[in-house]
N, C-alpha and C positions, 0 to 999 in steps of 0.2 A: 935244513927249516926250522925255524923257530918253533919251540913248545909252550903251550899256555903255563901258566903258573902251577908248581905242584902242589899237594898238600903240605902242611907243615908236619913234622914228625909229631906223630899221636902224646908222645914222651914228653914233649916240650912244654915249657911253663907257658901258659896261655891266657891271654884275658878274655874276661867275659864279651860277648856281643847281646845285647837285649832287643831282641825285636820287639817294638811296640805300636800298638793302634791308637788314633784318636780317644777312640771309646774305651779302650783301655788305659788311658794315660795316669787319670788320678789315680785308680787303684795302683798302676803300678808303682806311681812315685809315692805314695804312700807307705810302700814296702821298703822303700830306701833307707838308708842312715840320715839322721839329719844334716850333714853334710850335702851329702847326695840332693837331699831334696832342696836345699837351702840354692844348691849349685842351678837345679834344674829349672827353679822358680827364676833365678837371676838372667839365665841364658835364653828362657823363653820357648823351650823346647815344644811343640806342638805335634810331634809325630806325624808331618807332612811325609807324603812319601819321597824318600832319597834322603829325609832330614837326619843328619850325624850330631848326637851329643858326646863329647868325651865326659867320662867321671870321674871326678878327683877322688884320691883317697884321702885317708885323715892326715897324712904326711904329706901331701899335696903330689904324691906320682899317679901316675895315671892308673886309675883301677879299673877301667872297663869303658863302655860305650854303648849307646844306645841308638838304634835305626829306626828311624820313622818309615812305617808302612803304607800310610795315607789311610784314608776312610773306606767303607766298603766298595764303594765305585770304582776308586782307582787300584783299588787289589783287585777288583773283577778284571779290570783291564789290562794288569801286568802280568809280564811274565820275567821271571829269574829276578825279583825284587831284591831278593838279599845281595844280589851279586854288585848292587850300587855300591856297597859298602869296600868292596876289594879296592878301587882306588881311592878311596876317602879317607880310611883308617891309616893312623900311624905304622910303620913296618913291625913286622913281628908276628908271633903266633896270636892266634885269636880260637876261640871255640863259641859256639852257639850257646848261651846260658840257659836256655829252656828247651824241654825236649819236644821235637815235633814228630809228625807220623812221618812213616816210612818215605812215601811220596813227597812230601814237604821238605823233608831233610836232603833226598835225593836231589831235588829242585835246587834246592839252596847251596849244596856242595858242587853240583856240576856247573851252574850259574858263576860259580866264585871261579871256578877253573875255566872257563870260556870265557870270563872278561880278561883273563890274564893276556888273553892273544894280542900280539901288535905284530904288524906288518912293515918291516924296517928294511928290506934287503935294499932299501936304494938310499938311505939316510946315512949320515955318519954314524958311525957307531956311539953311543951313548954310554956316559960313565956307567958302571952297573950300580943300579940302585935296590937297595932294600925293599920287599912290598911286603904287603900284609897277606898273611897265608893262614889258611884255615884248619884247623885240627877238623879232619871228616869224623862226622858223628858217629856214634858207636853203630846207626842202625844202617849204614849204607856200606854198598859194597864199593870200597874207595878205588882198589885196581879197576872195575868196570868202568869207574866214571871218570878216570885218568886215559883209560885207553879211548874210551868214547870222545874226551874233549881233544886228545892228543890227534886222534884221525881227524877231528872236524878242523883242526889247526891246518893240516896237512890240505883239506879242502878249500879252506879260505886262502890259504898260500896259493895254489895252483890258479884259481879264479882272480886273485888281486895280481898275479904276474902279469907285466905286458905282454901282448902275442911276440913281440920282435923275441922275448927270451923263452917264451912258451909256445912254440909252433909244434906242430907235429912228432917232430924228432926229440924234441924235449919232451913231450908228453911219452913218448916209449922210452925215455930214458928214466922216467918217472916209475912207469910201469915194471921196467925192468931192475930198478933199485929196490922196489917193494917185494919184486919175486926173489930177490937176493935175501932180504931181510927174514922172509918167512919160508925159504925153499922151496920156491913155485917154480913152474916152468913158463917160459913165454915165447912164442911164435909171432914173427911179424911180416906180413905181406906186403911189399913197399911197391910204389909205382906202379910199370907197366905188369909185374906180377899179378896183381890184382884182377887183370883182365883173363889170364890165366888160371886164376883161381876162382874164376866166377863170379866175381865179386865188382859187377861194372856202374852199378852207380857209385859207389864209392871214388872211383877211378873217375868217372865224368864229374863230379863236384870238385875234387881236388886236382883235376891235371891241369888246370890252366896256371897254379903258382908255381913258384919256382922252389917251395918245399915241398917233396914228394907226399902224397897222401898215401896213408899206409893202415892197415887192421891191424891190431894190437890184441893179443890172443893169450890171457893168463890163465892158468890151471893151478888147483891146489888142492889136496886131499885125495886120498884113493878108495874110500868108501863113504858110504851114506848116500842121503838124496844128490840129485843132482840140481845145485843151485845156479841159474845163469844171470848175469846182470850186464848189462848192455847200456852203454852211456854216449851221448852225443859227443864227441870230441872235436866241434868246428872251432879251431883255434883262433880264427877270425873270421867276420864274415861281413865283405863288402855290400853283400847282396848280389855278386855276379853281374851280368848285364842288366838285370835289373836293379841296378845300383841304389844301394840306400843314401837318404840325403845326410849329410855331416851329422844333424842331431839324433839322427836315428844309429850312426856309426860308431857313436863316441863310448860305449859301452862293450861293442863286441868284442874284447877281451874274455868277457866273460859266456861267448857262446860255447864254451866247451866245460860248463857247468855241470852238465849232466854226468860227463867223462869224472871230472873232480868229485862229485857225491858219490858216485860209484865206485871210485877208487879209496875214497875215505869209507864207505861201508865194507868195500873188501877188507880192508887193513883191522877195520873192527872183528871182523868174522875170524880172519886169521889170528888175529892176537889173542882172540878167547877161545880160538881152538876149536872151533865146532865140528862136530863128526859129520862133515857134508863133502860131498866134491863141487867144489867152487870153481867155475868156469866166470871170467872178465872177457868181456868183448868193446874193445874202443876202435869205434872207426875216427881215427885222426886226420882232418883235411884243414886247409885254408880255402874259403870259396874267394877266389880271386879272378882277377880279368886278364884276359890275354889273348891272342888270335885263336888259340886253340879251347875258349873257354865254351863250355855248354851253354845252349842258348833256346829264349822262348820258343816254343812248338815244336824242339826236338822229342824223338819217341824215344825212351830207354827201356830196357828189356832187363828187368831186375833177375835177380839170381833164382827165385823160384818162378822164372820165366811168366810172370806178370808183366805187361807192359805199361809204361806210365808216360802220360802227356806232361811236359814240362810247361807250365801254364803262367809260374814264377821262379825266375833262380833264385829269388831269397826265398822261397821254402825249400832249402836243401838240406835243412836237417833231417827232415822225414826220408830222404832219399838214401843217406848215408845208413839210418839206423835200419832200414828196409832191408838192405843185403846182410846186413849182421844179426838183425833178427829171423831171417830166414835160414842161416847158416845156425843159429843157435836152434830155432824149431827141428831140424833136421836130426838133431840128438834125442828129441824128445825129453825136455828137461822136467824135473819136478816141480819146479816152479822157476818163472821167466819175468824177470822185471826190466824196464827200459825206465831210463830219466833224461829228461832232455830239458833244456833251456828252449822251449818248442814256437812257441806262438804268444804274440802280444794279447791275442783273444782273451788269454788264461789272465793275462794281468787285468785287462780290461772288467773282466766278470768277479776276480778274486783279490786283486791288489796285490802288492808285493809278499804279504806274509803268510798267504795261505796257499800251498802249494795243491791244484788239483789233482787227483788221481783218477785213474779209470780199472776197473775190472768187472769181469762175469762171477766173479767167484765170491758168493757169498760169506763163506768162513774167513777167507783173508781180509774181506772189507770189514767185516766185525772187529777181527784181532787190531788190524793197522787203526780202528778208530779207538780203540782202549787203548793202545800203544802211544798214539800220539798226544794222548791227553794225559799219559803216564810222564812220556818222556817232554812234555811241553816242546813238541814239533810238529805245529799243526800243520794236518792235512784235509782236503774237503773231497768227497766222492763226487765225481760227476759220470754221466751216463755213457755209456756205449750205446746210444740210441739209433738203432738199428733202420727206423726209418729215413735217417739221414744218407744212408748208405749211396743213395741214387746220386748224392751231392758229389762225390768224387768218382765219379763215373762219367767221363766227358763224350763217349760214342765212339772217337778216332781209337782211343786205346783203352786198357782196361780200367785203368786210373788217371786221375787228374791231381797232380801233387797242390795246387792251389786252387781250387773251385771258386769262383766269384760269388757277388752277392754281399759279400761282407757276414754273413750270419753262422753263428755255430763255429767259428774258427777252431777254437781248441778240441771240439768234438769231432770235427771232421777228419781233423789231424789224428785224432788219435782212432778213429774208425781204419783211416790210411794202414796207419802200423798192424792194427789188428789182422790187416790180410796177410801179414807176413810172419805171425806170431803162432803161427799151428792152432792145436785144439787144446792145448793142454793150459794148465793155472799161469796166469800172465796178469800183469798189474804195467800201467803205464803211468810216468808222474811228469806231469807238464810244470816245472818247476822255475822259478825266477832267479836264484842263485845269487841275490844281491841285497843288501841291508841299504836303502837309500838315504837313511838317516840312523844318526847312534841311537841304540837302546840298550838297557841293561844286559850285559853281557854279549851284545851284538855290537861291535863296532862297525861304523859305517864301512862298506865295502861287501866283498865276498863272504857267502855264509852257505852254511848245509842247511838242507830241507828234503824233509824226507827220509834222511839215512837213520837217524835216530828213531825213528819209528818204526822203521822196518826192522831195525837191528833187534827189538824188543819184540816185535811182533812175529816175525819168522820162525823162532824157534819152536812155537805151538802150532804154526801151521804146518811146518815139517816134521811135526812128532819127533822133536830132537829129545 
């Protein structure tokens, strides 16, 4: 899979890139040599957001460039503004001309790498083209940022790949390859084996597909706190017998976005060699339709013994996650995280950029808020609102997978999952996993959400 643009060699001869705001433009222009001043005046550079001005030297050669950041209102709305230069500047090595704070320098450098991502698996190979590369600022950890960007590239690739080429078996192969790369161990429970292994809801959701359902279980590390990541791996979701309309089915290749984000996070953790025992659980299924598909009003018994009335076969993600969470909870992890493209209600509430998360752990929430801001990976805490518990209790069974009424859909889904997550430290992320329009460092398509924030927050939470 393609990796993002790497940093330029720090020893490379690099041209300066100046970051200029409209309010600082006159002072900056006045500080230039006469040739540059005249050129800037002639080119009408106004430091608008994303505007580039190439700067000539005295001999006519390229001497550098200026990137406009826009006014205060634009800057307040923008993430990874410096990354806009990566695709616009001439090929070669560039360095940031002015010192930035540690956080600002890290954002600029990470954004530059993320902007180098391309998904070209299904396109004719293009001629290799030189690109603009950034010399990493001296006050950033270049190796760490490269690891993060390459791991997010993997996440994006997994989400962007069509379901025909990214089904349960292919997701299985991805985790096996990751295990081989980092000397981890993988066990896989497949098809009818799921029933013998007491994972009945994973089996129920995936049994109608010609592609066998499975639970993929990766373990890495032999000392330290136990961190368990659970990712929804619904590789395609028709909605089952409660079939989705075509308008809702068009993006369902991304319904394994939770698994893709968990895999990317796991790669960051293993690549950084954290002193933890890492476990990754991915229930990988295709929610399809056939004569043996699970049905509305079926009552399923989960791994932990709770019964679930199926009131909508299109609310299948929480069913497969429930079995995986129950399995994870049996081991008593020090921290349990689930990630899933779970509800449309989360998108209605917060839109595509903000990933809602749920936790009862105040220390984890504080760490996540700080880390999300630092990593430019926005998340937003929503409540495990206990009074809504009655909404997921249908009467005929212990739980309802799709309570009616249309109220608080993301919260009730999170409450459902909490019933299976045990009593330890737990957080659930209801992500979108998709960038609907291109933005700096984020081309249209699959995108990581929450993983960078977790990568920055968890070391403090786990006292590493």
